[in-house]
N, C-alpha and C positions, 0 to 999 in steps of 0.2 A: 132652921130646919135640923134636926139631930139625926144621927145614924142610928138607926133601932136595932141593927143586928139582926133582923127578922128576914133578911134575904130580899128586902125592898129594893127595888132599881131605881136609880136616878138619872134624871137627864139637864143637860143644859138647854133652856128655851133661849132661841136666837131672836124671838119676837119680843118675849117680856124681859130678858136679861136676868132670869133667876133659874133657881134649881126647882125641877117640878119632879114629882113621883108618878107611879103609875095611876094613883088615885085622881091627879089633877093634870095630866100631860096634854099638851097642845097636840095638833096633828104632826105626823112624822116630819114632815117637810121643814118644821120649825125647830126640831131638836136634834141634838148630840148625844149620843149614848146607845144604850144603857152603861151606866157606870155603877161600881159596887158600893159608893159612899157618895153622900152629898158633897164632901170636899173634892172628890176627884172631878165630879160634875161642874162644881164652881169653877175649876181650873182647866176646863175643856178647851177653851179659846187658847190659852198659854200653849196646852199641848199640840194643838192644831198648828198655831205659829212655829213652834219648835220642830215639828215634823215637815213642815214645808220648806223651812230653811235647810233642814238636812237634805230632803229630797231635791232642791234646787241646787245645793253643793255637789250632790252626786251626779245630777244631770250636767253639770258643768265639768267635773271630772271626766265623766264619760265622753263629752265632747272635746276634751283636751284643753279646756278652759282653766285658769284659776281662779279660785274665790277665796 
């Protein structure tokens, strides 16, 4: 799937493990997004993992724990 530059939105489908667009999107409960590019959608789970790690570390600092 290529980025068309036409303002199309891209999603990562958790059910099919693929990039989807508005034209072929699964129900909202199965997708992450929208993203501006197919590349961003394809790396959505990596971004989720990174944010969760950052938030867990912040929670630990808030609670006075070291991580």
